[in-house]
Residue frames relative to the residue before (quaternion, step in Angstrom):
aa qw qx qy qz dx dy dz
M 1.0000 0.0000 0.0000 0.0000 0.00 0.00 0.00
K 0.2536 -0.7614 0.5762 0.1546 3.65 -0.58 1.15
E 0.4115 -0.7218 0.5362 0.1485 3.51 -1.14 0.92
T 0.2313 -0.7847 0.5392 0.1999 3.55 -0.57 0.87
Y 0.4334 -0.7036 0.5165 0.2245 3.54 -0.90 0.94
I 0.0228 -0.8341 0.5511 0.0055 3.76 -0.07 1.18
I 0.1260 -0.7831 0.6084 0.0265 3.63 -0.82 1.08
G 0.2747 -0.7605 0.5810 0.0932 3.40 -1.01 1.19
E 0.1355 -0.8429 0.5117 0.0968 3.58 -0.16 1.02
I 0.3100 -0.7305 0.5904 0.1475 3.53 -0.72 1.16
G 0.1620 -0.7976 0.5725 0.0991 3.86 0.74 -0.66
Q 0.6965 -0.4268 0.2907 0.4983 3.30 -0.65 -1.27
N 0.3009 0.7916 -0.4597 0.2674 3.38 1.36 0.66
H 0.5008 0.6440 -0.4037 0.4140 3.58 1.35 0.00
N 0.1852 -0.8418 0.4715 0.1866 3.57 1.46 -0.44
G 0.7314 -0.5066 0.1697 0.4239 3.43 1.07 1.10
S 0.5825 0.5463 -0.3342 0.5005 3.49 1.38 0.28
V 0.3949 -0.6618 0.5934 0.2323 3.49 -1.07 1.01
D 0.6297 0.5322 -0.3844 0.4154 3.72 0.80 -0.61
I 0.6614 0.4874 -0.3105 0.4781 3.58 0.98 -0.95
A 0.6070 0.5401 -0.3597 0.4588 3.72 1.05 -0.67
K 0.6078 0.5534 -0.3361 0.4598 3.57 1.06 -0.89
L 0.6406 0.5437 -0.3042 0.4489 3.63 0.80 -1.13
I 0.6816 0.4749 -0.3122 0.4610 3.58 0.97 -0.91
V 0.5954 0.5793 -0.3425 0.4389 3.54 1.15 -0.88
E 0.6668 0.4710 -0.3165 0.4832 3.59 1.00 -1.08
L 0.6072 0.5509 -0.3770 0.4310 3.76 0.98 -0.51
I 0.6509 0.5546 -0.2845 0.4334 3.42 1.01 -0.99
A 0.6830 0.4796 -0.2157 0.5070 3.55 1.15 -1.08
R 0.5058 0.6838 -0.4509 0.2707 3.66 1.01 -0.39
P 0.4490 -0.6955 0.4810 0.2886 3.72 -0.83 1.07
I 0.3066 -0.7498 0.5691 0.1413 3.51 -1.14 0.77
K 0.1435 -0.7768 0.6127 0.0251 3.56 -1.12 0.96
E 0.1703 -0.7219 0.6569 0.1357 3.43 -1.21 0.86
E 0.4002 -0.7874 0.4342 0.1771 3.39 -0.53 1.41
V 0.6717 0.5185 -0.3479 0.3986 3.75 0.69 -0.93
F 0.7739 0.2861 -0.1244 0.5511 3.68 0.73 -0.91
N 0.3646 -0.7727 0.4663 0.2292 3.69 1.14 0.15
L 0.3398 0.7572 -0.4875 0.2711 3.42 0.98 1.31
D 0.3024 -0.7132 0.5945 0.2154 3.53 -1.03 0.80
L 0.0358 -0.8538 0.5186 0.0295 3.50 -0.52 1.06
K 0.5838 -0.6407 0.3567 0.3486 3.55 -1.02 0.68
P 0.4496 -0.6811 0.5035 0.2837 3.77 -0.79 0.81
M 0.7545 -0.3125 0.2902 0.4988 3.41 -1.44 -0.21
N 0.5310 -0.6332 0.5023 0.2544 3.61 -1.41 0.48
A 0.8366 0.0081 0.1263 0.5330 3.45 0.70 -1.05
V 0.2787 -0.7103 0.6204 0.1814 3.50 -1.49 0.49
K 0.2606 -0.7702 0.5745 0.0938 3.50 -1.09 0.87
M 0.1175 -0.7328 0.6693 0.0354 3.64 -1.06 0.99
T 0.1973 -0.7384 0.6250 0.1586 3.50 -1.49 0.28
K 0.1452 -0.7668 0.6243 0.0343 3.54 -1.08 1.01
R 0.1060 -0.8004 0.5901 0.0023 3.37 -1.08 1.04
D 0.1847 -0.7159 0.6413 0.2050 3.63 -1.02 0.39
L 0.3494 -0.7694 0.4970 0.1972 3.62 -0.33 1.31
S 0.6081 0.5312 -0.3938 0.4393 3.65 0.89 -0.10
E 0.7459 0.2974 -0.2153 0.5556 3.51 1.21 -0.22
E 0.4369 0.7320 -0.4239 0.3058 3.58 1.21 0.33
L 0.8101 -0.0949 0.1262 0.5646 3.67 0.41 -1.32
T 0.6679 -0.4554 0.4043 0.4278 3.44 -1.36 0.02
T 0.6522 -0.4967 0.3593 0.4459 3.69 -1.16 0.41
S 0.6680 0.5113 -0.3090 0.4437 3.46 0.79 -1.22
Q 0.7235 0.4141 -0.3296 0.4432 3.65 0.60 -0.74
M 0.5889 0.5439 -0.3867 0.4558 3.58 1.03 -0.47
N 0.7894 0.3908 -0.1902 0.4336 3.50 1.02 -0.79
R 0.4190 0.7158 -0.4407 0.3433 3.41 1.37 0.38
I 0.5287 -0.6311 0.4530 0.3420 3.51 -1.05 0.69
Y 0.1159 -0.8095 0.5756 0.0058 3.46 -0.83 1.10
D 0.1643 0.8235 -0.5146 0.1736 3.55 0.40 1.27
T 0.2410 0.6888 -0.6306 0.2641 3.46 -0.05 1.51
P 0.6602 -0.4588 0.4192 0.4218 3.61 -1.46 0.00
N 0.7393 0.4246 -0.2703 0.4473 3.64 1.04 -0.40
S 0.4610 0.7068 -0.4256 0.3266 3.49 1.31 0.03
F 0.2395 -0.7512 0.6060 0.1055 3.42 -1.07 0.92
G 0.7764 0.2196 -0.1419 0.5734 3.74 1.23 0.19
R 0.6358 -0.5441 0.3806 0.3936 3.65 -1.21 0.36
T 0.7650 0.2227 -0.1089 0.5944 3.49 1.13 -0.94
Y 0.6231 -0.5350 0.3623 0.4407 3.60 -1.18 0.30
G 0.6225 0.5744 -0.3455 0.4040 3.57 1.12 -0.52
E 0.6466 0.4852 -0.2938 0.5101 3.44 1.24 -0.84
H 0.5683 0.6184 -0.3332 0.4284 3.59 1.11 -0.50
R 0.7117 0.4660 -0.2188 0.4780 3.33 0.98 -1.24
A 0.6448 0.5442 -0.3084 0.4393 3.47 1.09 -0.88
F 0.6121 0.5158 -0.3729 0.4693 3.64 1.14 -0.64
L 0.7156 0.4674 -0.2798 0.4373 3.59 0.78 -0.88
E 0.6196 0.5639 -0.3658 0.4053 3.79 1.08 -0.38
L 0.1939 -0.7599 0.6121 0.1015 3.38 -1.06 1.02
T 0.5790 -0.6215 0.4046 0.3388 3.59 -1.07 0.73
D 0.6816 -0.3933 0.4220 0.4502 3.51 -1.45 -0.01
E 0.7037 0.4915 -0.2723 0.4348 3.60 0.70 -0.88
E 0.6344 0.5214 -0.2890 0.4921 3.51 1.18 -0.76
H 0.6417 0.5017 -0.3254 0.4803 3.51 1.14 -0.73
F 0.5907 0.5664 -0.3302 0.4705 3.59 1.13 -0.80
E 0.6426 0.5158 -0.3334 0.4582 3.64 0.90 -0.87
V 0.7032 0.4556 -0.2705 0.4740 3.54 0.86 -0.97
Y 0.5807 0.5533 -0.3440 0.4882 3.59 1.14 -0.45
K 0.6705 0.4693 -0.2813 0.5010 3.61 0.91 -0.88
Y 0.6633 0.4729 -0.3494 0.4630 3.64 0.90 -0.59
A 0.6119 0.5333 -0.3464 0.4703 3.56 0.95 -0.82
K 0.7012 0.4526 -0.3270 0.4434 3.66 0.76 -0.94
S 0.5852 0.5812 -0.3716 0.4262 3.63 1.12 -0.55
L 0.7072 0.4097 -0.2338 0.5266 3.59 1.23 -0.64
G 0.6198 -0.6215 0.3231 0.3538 3.63 1.08 0.36
L 0.5189 0.6637 -0.3882 0.3735 3.57 1.36 0.28
D 0.4249 -0.6132 0.5608 0.3590 3.53 -1.22 0.41
F 0.2663 -0.7663 0.5566 0.1788 3.49 -1.41 0.17
V 0.1713 -0.8032 0.5697 0.0310 3.48 -0.78 1.24
E 0.0164 0.8446 -0.5338 -0.0383 3.59 -0.74 0.67
T 0.2870 -0.7464 0.5725 0.1810 3.41 -0.93 0.99
L 0.1580 -0.7516 0.6349 0.0843 3.70 -0.76 1.02
C 0.1597 -0.8245 0.5347 0.0942 3.70 -0.54 0.91
A 0.7979 0.1676 -0.1501 0.5592 3.51 1.22 0.21
I 0.6468 -0.5232 0.3825 0.4020 3.52 -1.16 0.27
G 0.6301 0.5880 -0.2771 0.4248 3.42 1.17 -0.75
C 0.5480 0.6328 -0.3188 0.4446 3.44 1.45 -0.62
L 0.5897 0.6349 -0.3836 0.3194 3.59 1.11 -0.66
S 0.4799 0.6864 -0.4249 0.3437 3.61 1.36 -0.28
L 0.5508 0.6324 -0.3724 0.3974 3.50 1.42 -0.48
L 0.6363 0.5634 -0.3349 0.4069 3.63 1.21 -0.62
K 0.5242 0.6052 -0.4408 0.4058 3.61 1.31 0.06
L 0.7015 0.4581 -0.2700 0.4744 3.51 1.29 -0.43
F 0.7835 -0.0886 0.0723 0.6108 3.70 1.06 -0.56
T 0.3447 -0.6997 0.5846 0.2233 3.48 -1.42 0.32
P 0.3608 -0.7218 0.5468 0.2233 3.68 -0.45 1.11
D 0.5823 -0.5835 0.4497 0.3438 3.53 -1.36 0.40
Y 0.7265 0.0923 0.0073 0.6809 3.52 1.33 -0.78
L 0.1884 -0.6418 0.7200 0.1847 3.45 -1.58 0.41
K 0.2830 -0.7485 0.5891 0.1121 3.44 -1.15 1.18
V 0.1484 -0.7430 0.6280 0.1774 3.58 -0.93 0.47
A 0.4087 -0.7018 0.5252 0.2541 3.64 -0.71 1.02
S 0.6402 -0.5144 0.4072 0.3995 3.55 -1.23 0.60
R 0.7003 0.4916 -0.3610 0.3709 3.69 0.67 -0.73
D 0.6451 0.5177 -0.2551 0.5008 3.63 1.47 -0.64
L 0.4980 0.6605 -0.5123 0.2308 3.61 0.92 -0.05
T 0.6455 0.4518 -0.3198 0.5263 3.75 1.35 -0.13
N 0.5759 0.5837 -0.4245 0.3841 3.59 1.10 -0.09
L 0.1475 -0.8662 0.4716 0.0744 3.52 0.59 1.29
P 0.5482 0.5838 -0.4045 0.4416 3.76 1.01 -0.49
L 0.7252 0.4481 -0.2472 0.4606 3.44 0.80 -1.18
L 0.6329 0.4945 -0.3656 0.4703 3.70 1.05 -0.59
E 0.6067 0.5425 -0.3953 0.4259 3.57 0.98 -0.55
R 0.6733 0.4831 -0.3073 0.4678 3.56 0.74 -1.00
L 0.6649 0.5216 -0.3155 0.4315 3.52 0.86 -0.69
A 0.6770 0.5064 -0.2577 0.4678 3.41 1.03 -0.81
E 0.5693 0.5943 -0.3534 0.4448 3.53 1.23 -0.59
T 0.6075 0.5857 -0.3726 0.3861 3.62 1.06 -0.51
K 0.3453 -0.7392 0.4843 0.3160 3.41 1.22 -0.81
I 0.4294 0.6780 -0.4611 0.3787 3.50 1.27 0.04
P 0.4846 -0.6320 0.4779 0.3707 3.70 -0.88 0.73
I 0.2596 -0.7936 0.5487 0.0423 3.52 -1.26 0.96
I 0.2317 -0.7371 0.6288 0.0868 3.47 -0.94 0.99
L 0.0397 -0.8050 0.5871 0.0755 3.67 -0.78 0.80
S 0.2404 -0.7445 0.6010 0.1634 3.60 -1.13 0.74
T 0.2564 -0.8229 0.4887 0.1353 3.51 -0.96 0.93
G 0.1618 0.8699 -0.4543 0.1036 3.38 1.40 0.50
M 0.8180 0.1617 -0.1124 0.5404 3.63 0.98 -0.78
A 0.5858 0.6096 -0.3500 0.4034 3.52 1.21 0.63
G 0.2330 -0.7067 0.6335 0.2123 3.53 -1.25 0.28
K 0.8042 -0.3176 0.2276 0.4478 3.48 -1.43 -0.13
K 0.6535 0.5006 -0.3273 0.4639 3.78 0.94 -0.75
E 0.7003 0.4355 -0.3104 0.4728 3.60 0.71 -0.91
L 0.6134 0.5434 -0.3762 0.4325 3.65 1.01 -0.58
D 0.6651 0.5072 -0.2727 0.4753 3.51 0.97 -1.07
E 0.6530 0.4980 -0.3372 0.4604 3.58 0.75 -0.78
A 0.6333 0.5150 -0.3471 0.4618 3.64 0.98 -0.75
L 0.6514 0.5073 -0.2794 0.4901 3.62 0.97 -1.05
D 0.6498 0.5197 -0.3659 0.4169 3.59 0.76 -0.63
I 0.6626 0.5002 -0.2774 0.4835 3.52 1.18 -0.72
I 0.7016 0.4776 -0.2603 0.4604 3.70 0.89 -0.76
T 0.6717 0.5300 -0.2781 0.4365 3.41 1.04 -0.83
R 0.5337 0.6142 -0.4195 0.4024 3.52 1.17 -0.14
Y 0.7257 0.3594 -0.1716 0.5611 3.60 1.40 -0.58
H 0.7873 -0.1469 0.0961 0.5911 3.74 0.88 -0.59
S 0.2974 -0.7379 0.5702 0.2048 3.56 -1.42 0.25
N 0.3840 0.6617 -0.5328 0.3618 3.71 1.30 0.53
I 0.2922 0.7683 -0.5082 0.2570 3.47 0.26 1.18
S 0.0805 -0.7719 0.6237 0.0935 3.69 -1.05 0.77
I 0.2579 -0.7778 0.5599 0.1226 3.56 -1.16 0.78
L 0.0881 -0.8132 0.5667 0.0992 3.64 -0.61 0.86
H 0.4361 -0.6454 0.5804 0.2375 3.54 -0.98 0.84
C 0.1523 0.7994 -0.5590 0.1592 3.64 -0.60 1.06
V 0.1285 -0.7536 0.6355 0.1079 3.55 -1.16 0.53
S 0.2576 -0.8220 0.4933 0.1211 3.46 -0.54 1.25
Q 0.3601 0.6147 -0.5769 0.3995 3.39 0.48 1.55
Y 0.0827 -0.8573 0.5081 -0.0094 3.52 -0.69 1.08
P 0.4608 -0.3739 -0.7566 0.2747 1.58 -0.69 2.44
T 0.5463 -0.6303 0.4394 0.3335 3.63 -1.22 0.44
H 0.4943 -0.6419 0.5220 0.2667 3.44 -0.91 1.11
P 0.5734 -0.6137 0.4324 0.3281 3.59 -1.05 0.65
D 0.7158 0.4781 -0.2697 0.4316 3.54 1.06 -0.71
N 0.6698 0.4846 -0.2634 0.4971 3.57 1.46 -0.19
L 0.5391 0.6639 -0.4360 0.2801 3.68 1.20 -0.22
N 0.0985 -0.8457 0.5243 0.0137 3.78 1.06 -0.56
L 0.0524 0.8449 -0.5252 0.0874 3.53 0.58 1.17
K 0.4903 0.6405 -0.4386 0.3963 3.46 1.31 0.11
T 0.4448 0.6671 -0.4357 0.4090 3.52 1.43 -0.19
I 0.6282 0.5468 -0.3841 0.3985 3.59 0.94 -0.63
T 0.6584 0.4980 -0.2922 0.4829 3.56 1.00 -0.83
Y 0.5986 0.5512 -0.3359 0.4744 3.64 1.24 -0.58
L 0.6811 0.4333 -0.2959 0.5107 3.71 0.89 -0.94
K 0.6201 0.5412 -0.3718 0.4293 3.72 0.94 -0.59
K 0.6609 0.5268 -0.2655 0.4640 3.54 1.24 -0.84
H 0.7921 0.3620 -0.0998 0.4812 3.49 0.96 -1.22
Y 0.7348 0.2412 -0.1216 0.6221 3.61 1.26 -0.49
G 0.1977 0.8375 -0.5032 0.0794 3.70 0.80 0.56
Q 0.5268 0.6103 -0.4144 0.4222 3.57 1.39 -0.37
Y 0.7298 0.4312 -0.2527 0.4665 3.70 1.07 -0.37
K 0.4912 -0.5749 0.5139 0.4051 3.64 -1.09 0.12
I 0.1580 -0.7926 0.5871 0.0465 3.50 -0.82 0.97
G 0.0106 -0.8143 0.5717 -0.0997 3.47 -0.93 1.01
F 0.3521 -0.6928 0.5944 0.2069 3.61 -1.30 -0.18
S 0.1665 -0.7340 0.6568 0.0451 3.46 -1.16 1.19
D 0.1948 -0.8654 0.4607 0.0300 3.50 -0.17 1.36
H 0.0572 -0.7872 0.6140 -0.0023 3.61 -1.08 0.96
T 0.3777 0.6895 -0.5112 0.3472 3.54 1.21 0.50
I 0.4754 -0.5654 0.5794 0.3444 3.46 -1.56 0.00
G 0.7740 0.3302 -0.3030 0.4472 3.38 -1.00 0.96
I 0.5612 -0.6484 0.4428 0.2617 3.59 -1.34 -0.23
A 0.5339 0.6744 -0.4201 0.2893 3.50 1.33 -0.21
A 0.6576 0.5748 -0.3664 0.3209 3.52 0.78 -0.86
P 0.6301 0.5410 -0.3401 0.4411 3.58 0.99 -0.74
T 0.6405 0.5143 -0.3150 0.4755 3.70 1.03 -0.62
V 0.6416 0.4666 -0.3447 0.5018 3.56 1.01 -0.82
A 0.6571 0.5194 -0.3571 0.4135 3.56 0.89 -0.76
V 0.6045 0.5164 -0.3601 0.4881 3.60 0.98 -0.55
G 0.6235 0.5153 -0.3415 0.4786 3.60 0.96 -0.75
M 0.7109 0.4306 -0.2750 0.4833 3.73 1.01 -0.61
G 0.6698 -0.5103 0.2749 0.4641 3.70 1.30 0.33
A 0.4076 0.6995 -0.5155 0.2806 3.70 1.00 0.12
E 0.2517 -0.8223 0.4974 0.1144 3.54 -0.81 1.13
I 0.6996 0.2517 -0.1490 0.6520 3.46 1.48 -0.40
I 0.0765 -0.7194 0.6891 0.0423 3.50 -1.41 0.82
E 0.0749 -0.7574 0.6479 0.0297 3.37 -1.10 0.93
K 0.0483 0.7930 -0.6040 0.0637 3.71 -0.86 0.84
H 0.4490 -0.6532 0.5223 0.3145 3.62 -1.11 0.60
I 0.1689 -0.7992 0.5764 0.0226 3.53 -0.91 1.01
T 0.0489 0.7582 -0.6502 0.0025 3.85 -0.96 0.65
I 0.4720 -0.6311 0.5183 0.3320 3.48 -1.40 0.30
D 0.7907 0.0254 -0.0572 0.6090 3.73 1.20 -0.10
R 0.4370 -0.7337 0.4947 0.1613 3.47 -0.69 1.35
R 0.6908 0.4660 -0.2903 0.4704 3.61 1.21 -0.47
M 0.4252 0.6951 -0.4663 0.3444 3.52 1.15 0.21
K 0.6339 -0.4841 0.4576 0.3929 3.49 -1.47 0.49
G 0.6371 0.5232 -0.4623 0.3265 3.49 -1.28 0.67
T 0.5602 -0.6510 0.4025 0.3169 3.58 -1.05 0.78
D 0.6910 0.4902 -0.2654 0.4602 3.70 1.02 -0.56
Q 0.5236 0.7126 -0.3835 0.2663 3.59 1.23 -0.69
A 0.7170 0.4285 -0.2654 0.4816 3.61 0.67 -1.00
G 0.7164 0.4345 -0.3031 0.4539 3.67 0.80 -0.43
S 0.5452 0.6229 -0.3567 0.4330 3.58 1.47 0.06
L 0.4573 -0.6410 0.5092 0.3475 3.50 -1.31 -0.04
G 0.3671 -0.7089 0.5731 0.1851 3.62 -1.00 0.97
P 0.7957 -0.3745 0.2281 0.4177 3.39 -1.35 -0.06
D 0.6449 0.4797 -0.3126 0.5063 3.56 1.00 -0.86
G 0.7093 0.4825 -0.3148 0.4063 3.58 0.75 -0.95
V 0.5867 0.5540 -0.3666 0.4631 3.52 1.24 -0.45
L 0.6632 0.5302 -0.3016 0.4336 3.45 0.96 -0.80
R 0.6893 0.4927 -0.2140 0.4860 3.43 0.96 -0.89
M 0.6233 0.5130 -0.3071 0.5040 3.53 1.01 -0.70
V 0.6812 0.4666 -0.2957 0.4805 3.72 0.64 -1.08
R 0.6765 0.5245 -0.3105 0.4134 3.56 0.96 -1.03
D 0.6706 0.4958 -0.2849 0.4727 3.52 1.06 -0.74
I 0.6162 0.5163 -0.3335 0.4925 3.56 1.01 -0.74
R 0.7001 0.4496 -0.2878 0.4742 3.70 0.70 -0.94
I 0.6160 0.4976 -0.3371 0.5092 3.65 1.09 -0.53
A 0.6326 0.5466 -0.3073 0.4545 3.51 0.95 -0.91
E 0.5673 0.5858 -0.3569 0.4556 3.69 1.14 -0.72
R 0.6929 0.4723 -0.2325 0.4928 3.44 0.92 -1.20
W 0.5960 0.5819 -0.3690 0.4124 3.79 1.01 -0.66
L 0.7080 0.5622 -0.2861 0.3173 3.39 0.84 -1.06
G 0.1657 -0.8683 0.4587 0.0902 3.51 1.17 -0.56
E 0.6530 -0.4758 0.3956 0.4367 3.38 -1.06 -1.01
E 0.4898 -0.6346 0.5015 0.3255 3.57 -1.31 0.47
E 0.4338 0.6406 -0.4741 0.4203 3.48 0.24 1.44
L 0.3051 -0.7018 0.6217 0.1671 3.57 -1.22 0.46
Y 0.3187 0.7399 -0.5402 0.2431 3.65 -0.46 1.20
I 0.4792 -0.6500 0.4865 0.3334 3.49 -1.30 0.26
D 0.3669 -0.7579 0.4994 0.2038 3.43 -0.61 1.22
P 0.5978 -0.5494 0.4497 0.3722 3.75 -1.10 0.61
A 0.6271 0.6169 -0.3099 0.3608 3.45 1.00 -1.03
V 0.6768 0.5277 -0.2293 0.4593 3.54 1.29 -0.70
A 0.4027 0.7879 -0.4159 0.2099 3.54 1.33 -0.67
S 0.7291 0.4537 -0.2629 0.4397 3.54 0.79 -1.15
A 0.6631 0.4657 -0.3108 0.4969 3.64 1.03 -0.88
K 0.6106 0.5193 -0.3980 0.4463 3.61 0.93 -0.44
E 0.6847 0.4704 -0.3185 0.4566 3.61 0.74 -0.87
K 0.7125 0.4481 -0.2780 0.4629 3.64 1.03 -0.72
L 0.7978 0.2991 -0.2012 0.4833 3.61 0.80 -0.64
E 0.5974 0.5455 -0.4430 0.3864 3.66 0.76 -0.36
R 0.4191 -0.7071 0.5115 0.2503 3.64 -1.17 0.42
S 0.2632 -0.7396 0.6159 0.0666 3.57 -1.39 0.86
I 0.5720 -0.5480 0.4601 0.4011 3.49 -1.13 0.19
A 0.0214 0.7837 -0.6124 0.1017 3.53 -0.86 1.22
S 0.6285 -0.5440 0.4378 0.3425 3.41 -1.48 0.56
K 0.3983 -0.7178 0.5229 0.2296 3.67 -1.00 0.86
H 0.7883 -0.0378 0.0634 0.6108 3.33 1.34 -0.82
F 0.7325 -0.4244 0.2179 0.4856 3.71 -1.01 0.22
I 0.0967 -0.7757 0.6199 0.0681 3.62 -0.97 0.90
K 0.3731 -0.7457 0.5059 0.2207 3.49 -0.76 1.18
A 0.5376 -0.5577 0.5205 0.3592 3.69 -1.15 0.59
G 0.8384 0.2065 -0.2311 0.4484 3.53 -1.04 1.20
S 0.5344 0.5488 -0.4222 0.4848 3.56 1.45 0.43
V 0.4764 -0.6552 0.5175 0.2755 3.56 -1.22 0.55
I 0.3586 -0.7600 0.5140 0.1723 3.47 -0.61 1.28
C 0.1496 -0.7562 0.6323 0.0774 3.66 -1.00 1.04
Q 0.6851 -0.4900 0.3602 0.4010 3.29 -1.46 0.45
E 0.6228 0.5567 -0.3367 0.4345 3.64 1.08 -0.77
D 0.6626 0.4737 -0.3663 0.4499 3.57 1.08 -0.36
L 0.7037 0.4921 -0.2515 0.4465 3.73 1.18 0.06
H 0.0169 0.7282 -0.6852 0.0044 3.48 -1.39 0.62
M 0.5156 -0.6652 0.4736 0.2595 3.40 -1.44 -0.05
L 0.0555 0.7878 -0.6073 0.0862 3.62 -0.84 1.15
S 0.5007 -0.5790 0.5456 0.3411 3.50 -1.47 0.31
P 0.5545 -0.0893 -0.8114 -0.1617 1.46 -2.27 0.95
G 0.6101 -0.6261 0.3629 0.3226 3.63 -1.19 0.17
D 0.4561 0.7177 -0.4262 0.3086 3.58 1.00 0.52
G 0.6209 0.4974 -0.3513 0.4937 3.58 1.18 0.24
Y 0.8237 -0.2850 0.2413 0.4266 3.48 -1.42 -0.47
K 0.2350 -0.7197 0.6031 0.2511 3.78 -0.79 0.61
W 0.6696 -0.5183 0.3577 0.3938 3.48 -1.49 0.37
S 0.5866 0.5584 -0.4105 0.4190 3.56 1.11 -0.11
D 0.6617 0.4560 -0.2844 0.5228 3.45 1.50 -0.03
L 0.2428 0.8187 -0.5018 0.1374 3.53 1.33 0.38
D 0.6736 0.5162 -0.3790 0.3691 3.59 0.80 -0.61
K 0.6005 0.5216 -0.3909 0.4632 3.68 1.26 -0.17
V 0.7088 0.4046 -0.2868 0.5017 3.68 1.08 -0.05
A 0.7019 0.4357 -0.2714 0.4938 3.65 0.73 -1.16
G 0.7868 0.2915 -0.2336 0.4913 3.60 -0.83 0.98
K 0.5879 0.5312 -0.3785 0.4785 3.59 1.36 -0.10
I 0.4856 -0.6658 0.5111 0.2442 3.41 -1.49 0.40
A 0.3902 -0.7145 0.5217 0.2551 3.69 -0.73 1.00
T 0.3575 -0.7458 0.5404 0.1544 3.49 -0.90 1.21
K 0.7752 0.1843 -0.0558 0.6016 3.65 1.17 -0.46
D 0.5786 -0.4760 0.4991 0.4353 3.63 -1.36 0.10
I 0.1052 -0.7676 0.6302 0.0502 3.47 -1.03 1.00
P 0.3819 -0.7577 0.4700 0.2432 3.65 -0.58 1.01
A 0.5550 -0.5442 0.4184 0.4698 3.70 -0.94 0.24
N 0.8616 0.1125 -0.1709 0.4646 3.35 -1.56 0.72
E 0.5074 0.5859 -0.4934 0.3948 3.54 0.43 1.24
I 0.5760 -0.6102 0.4260 0.3382 3.60 -0.97 0.84
I 0.2265 -0.7927 0.5408 0.1670 3.66 -0.79 0.76
Y 0.2266 -0.8302 0.5071 0.0479 3.43 -0.44 1.33
P 0.7255 -0.4695 0.2975 0.4060 3.61 -1.17 0.22
D 0.6953 0.4855 -0.2484 0.4681 3.53 1.14 -0.86
Y 0.5686 0.5619 -0.3781 0.4670 3.51 1.23 0.03
L 0.7694 0.3726 -0.2176 0.4710 3.68 1.10 -0.16
K 0.0345 -0.7747 0.6235 0.0995 3.48 -1.23 0.19
């Protein structure tokens, strides 16, 4: 059974608060139980944070534009972004907390200036946001660290992906590629999960996964069935909280159900083989059909095919064994509609 690497993305759902970020980390680390079969399932594997350098974020005019929406944390967009930004030290605090709960830590660094964070700790993975797949100077600096890299393809085609890979592989090849659609939320007609099989076919030397922006939990499970080895999903403690990403994220119940379904799907996949599982033995015996008497058969008479039909249970001869019954002599009276067993024949 191959384990899917599941990343819970905090993004900006911490609303500028380390305490809220830690609550989301706790949610991501929460154990998962499957009640019917009493299975203890592995929780998410990792938490992801995002670090921006606001001096390298947007043009001055865009940072100064009025940002008057119900989800705004500042009068201008720059003030809004500044409110949501945690310091390097605060990221380190969340990192240590995640590690204490047994989680890996993934960090999206959105600018070269954000590499200052690496003076405090080394994430398990560096994530490249979809919008930065064409930011080749940033990719080069990230690749130089030799930290494993996860790429999202949400705004990229083959040309952009190949150019990014060309830069990174000059330094290392520990790369994962996530199919992604940068539409929030992603319309069902635009998801195109078959990109996963395309990536596995053409970029099979890398781990292939799926970064999901759909509403609900079905798409990640389907993606796992198509071969995705990594799943990334936005997580929050309350979807009704203020913030642009909250409503499109998974809350506590959604996290439980998505991780449960992914971990169960891992078990569903099994082996590429056709076989009778031992677990169906009792059902097979109870429900399959066996050769049975169509009417009363007197002891000493020769049994003909016309005397036979198929009834449950399935612990007798199959129709493929017809030659073991038809043409044989009944050793005892056989009532109508009863299974014919070997000791009834000679």
